[in-house]
C-alpha positions as CSV (number, residue, x, y, z in Angstrom):
1,M,-10.6,-16.7,-32.4
2,S,-9.5,-13.5,-34.6
3,E,-12.1,-11.1,-36.3
4,P,-12.4,-11.8,-40.3
5,S,-10.5,-9.6,-42.0
6,L,-12.1,-7.3,-45.3
7,S,-10.5,-9.8,-47.7
8,E,-11.8,-13.2,-46.2
9,S,-14.9,-14.2,-47.3
10,L,-17.2,-17.5,-46.2
11,R,-19.0,-19.3,-48.5
12,T,-22.0,-22.1,-48.0
13,A,-23.2,-24.1,-50.6
14,H,-24.4,-27.8,-51.0
15,T,-22.6,-30.3,-53.3
16,Y,-24.6,-30.0,-56.4
17,E,-23.5,-26.2,-56.1
18,L,-20.0,-26.7,-56.7
19,S,-18.4,-26.6,-60.2
20,P,-15.9,-28.8,-61.2
21,A,-13.3,-25.7,-60.9
22,D,-14.7,-25.8,-57.2
23,L,-14.4,-29.0,-55.9
24,L,-10.7,-29.2,-57.5
25,E,-9.9,-26.5,-55.6
26,I,-11.0,-28.6,-52.4
27,R,-9.5,-31.4,-53.4
28,T,-5.9,-29.7,-53.7
29,L,-6.6,-27.9,-50.2
30,L,-7.3,-31.3,-48.6
31,T,-4.5,-33.1,-49.8
32,G,-2.1,-30.6,-48.6
33,A,-3.8,-30.1,-46.0
34,F,-3.7,-33.7,-45.0
35,E,0.2,-34.0,-46.3
36,G,-1.1,-36.6,-49.4
37,D,-3.2,-38.8,-46.3
38,F,-6.5,-38.2,-48.1
39,G,-7.5,-40.6,-51.0
40,D,-10.7,-40.8,-53.4
41,E,-12.8,-42.5,-50.6
42,D,-11.9,-39.7,-47.9
43,F,-13.0,-37.3,-51.0
44,D,-16.3,-39.2,-51.7
45,H,-17.5,-39.0,-47.9
46,A,-16.7,-35.4,-48.0
47,L,-19.8,-34.7,-50.9
48,G,-23.3,-34.7,-50.8
49,G,-24.0,-32.0,-47.9
50,V,-23.2,-28.7,-47.3
51,H,-19.7,-27.3,-47.4
52,A,-18.4,-24.6,-45.6
53,L,-15.3,-23.0,-48.1
54,L,-13.1,-20.2,-46.2
55,Y,-11.3,-17.7,-49.1
56,E,-8.6,-15.0,-48.4
57,G,-9.5,-13.0,-51.5
58,E,-9.8,-15.7,-53.9
59,E,-7.8,-18.5,-52.4
60,L,-9.6,-21.1,-50.6
61,V,-7.6,-21.7,-47.3
62,A,-10.5,-23.6,-44.9
63,H,-13.1,-26.2,-45.8
64,G,-15.4,-28.7,-43.8
65,S,-18.3,-30.5,-45.0
66,V,-21.5,-32.2,-43.0
67,V,-23.1,-35.0,-44.8
68,Q,-25.9,-37.1,-43.8
69,R,-25.2,-40.9,-41.9
70,R,-27.4,-43.2,-40.5
71,V,-26.6,-44.3,-36.6
72,I,-28.0,-46.8,-34.8
73,C,-27.9,-46.3,-31.2
74,D,-30.0,-46.9,-27.8
75,G,-32.4,-49.1,-30.0
76,R,-32.9,-46.1,-32.5
77,S,-32.1,-45.1,-35.8
78,L,-30.8,-41.6,-36.0
79,R,-29.9,-39.1,-39.0
80,A,-26.6,-37.8,-37.9
81,G,-24.9,-34.8,-39.6
82,Y,-21.1,-36.2,-40.0
83,V,-18.7,-33.8,-40.1
84,E,-15.9,-34.4,-42.9
85,A,-12.9,-32.9,-44.3
86,V,-12.4,-30.0,-42.2
87,A,-9.1,-28.7,-43.2
88,V,-7.0,-25.4,-42.8
89,R,-4.1,-24.5,-45.4
90,A,-1.0,-25.0,-43.2
91,D,0.4,-21.6,-43.5
92,R,-3.2,-20.1,-42.4
93,R,-3.6,-22.2,-39.1
94,R,-4.1,-20.7,-35.7
95,R,-6.1,-17.8,-36.7
96,G,-9.5,-19.3,-36.1
97,Y,-10.4,-20.4,-39.4
98,G,-11.7,-23.8,-38.2
99,D,-13.6,-22.7,-35.3
100,R,-15.0,-20.5,-38.4
101,V,-15.8,-23.4,-40.8
102,M,-16.9,-25.6,-37.6
103,D,-19.8,-22.6,-36.8
104,V,-21.3,-23.1,-39.9
105,L,-21.1,-26.8,-40.1
106,E,-22.7,-26.8,-36.6
107,Q,-25.5,-24.9,-37.4
108,V,-26.8,-27.1,-40.0
109,I,-26.4,-29.8,-37.5
110,D,-28.3,-27.8,-35.0
111,G,-31.3,-27.5,-37.8
112,A,-31.2,-30.7,-39.9
113,Y,-29.9,-33.8,-37.7
114,A,-30.7,-35.4,-34.2
115,L,-26.8,-35.1,-33.5
116,G,-23.4,-34.3,-35.0
117,A,-20.8,-37.0,-35.2
118,L,-17.2,-37.0,-36.4
119,S,-13.6,-38.7,-36.6
120,A,-10.6,-36.4,-35.3
121,S,-7.0,-37.0,-35.6
122,D,-5.2,-35.7,-32.5
123,T,-4.6,-32.6,-33.9
124,G,-7.9,-32.1,-35.0
125,A,-9.3,-33.1,-31.7
126,L,-8.1,-30.3,-29.8
127,L,-10.3,-28.0,-31.8
128,Y,-13.4,-30.2,-31.7
129,R,-13.3,-30.7,-27.3
130,A,-12.7,-27.0,-27.3
131,R,-16.2,-26.7,-28.9
132,G,-17.9,-28.9,-26.4
133,W,-17.6,-32.3,-28.8
134,R,-17.5,-35.1,-26.7
135,L,-15.5,-38.3,-27.0
136,W,-17.7,-41.7,-27.4
137,Q,-16.5,-44.1,-25.0
138,G,-18.8,-47.3,-26.3
139,P,-18.0,-49.7,-29.2
140,I,-17.8,-48.3,-32.7
141,T,-19.5,-50.4,-35.0
142,A,-20.3,-50.2,-39.1
143,L,-23.4,-52.1,-40.7
144,G,-22.0,-53.5,-43.3
145,P,-23.1,-55.8,-46.0
146,A,-22.6,-58.9,-43.7
147,G,-23.7,-57.1,-40.5
148,R,-22.1,-55.2,-37.7
149,V,-18.7,-55.2,-38.0
150,P,-16.4,-53.7,-34.9
151,L,-13.9,-50.3,-35.9
152,P,-11.8,-50.5,-33.0
153,E,-9.3,-48.1,-34.9
154,E,-12.4,-45.5,-34.5
155,S,-12.0,-46.0,-30.6
156,G,-10.6,-42.8,-28.9
157,S,-11.3,-40.4,-32.5
158,T,-15.0,-40.6,-32.6
159,Y,-16.7,-37.4,-31.0
160,V,-20.4,-36.3,-31.0
161,R,-22.2,-33.7,-29.9
162,G,-26.4,-33.2,-29.6
163,A,-28.0,-31.2,-32.4
164,G,-29.8,-28.1,-30.8
165,N,-31.8,-28.8,-27.7
166,R,-31.6,-32.5,-27.9
167,V,-29.8,-35.1,-25.9
168,L,-26.7,-36.6,-26.8
169,P,-27.3,-40.4,-26.7
170,D,-25.4,-42.1,-24.0
171,V,-21.4,-42.3,-25.0
172,S,-20.7,-45.2,-23.2
173,R,-23.2,-47.3,-25.5
174,E,-22.9,-49.2,-29.0
175,I,-22.9,-46.6,-31.4
176,C,-23.4,-48.5,-34.9
177,F,-22.8,-46.0,-38.0
178,D,-24.3,-46.5,-42.0
179,W,-21.3,-48.7,-44.3
180,R,-19.5,-46.9,-47.2
181,D,-16.7,-47.8,-49.3
182,G,-13.5,-47.7,-47.0
183,D,-15.0,-48.0,-43.7
184,V,-15.3,-51.5,-43.8
185,L,-12.5,-54.1,-45.1
């Protein structure tokens, strides 16, 4: 990972601290970084928690957020810090910016949650695996309005890490996430 230059700065803020201009700047970065495959529900999922924003000068070049979700695992309801909307502008990748954003988000997870969780693209999974995140091996479900709903499309892309000194649940067991719009059809 490269050392930050003098023109780089990292800002953390809760969603309530972000102005409409900040939110538009974040949304624009995410839409570009995900090549248009980032919809309104995806953006909504990234709100309500702590954001890490990395700037070069005045320009936003990387973002990630961590929001609270409830998960049921091993018969317990756990408070999970769920990582959302981690992105680096395409022309700024491979400079360690994703690691710098994740450093902040993992500190938040370690200080406030029982575990961290996220869903990763194939490309993003390289970053998370290198940071010690583990692939969830068991069934993945969401607690929808009519009960538990299997999420087979999340198999192979859901990663977890123990928060702080907490022991990670058995990754071969079922994990059930709280429901939110866009997750369950």
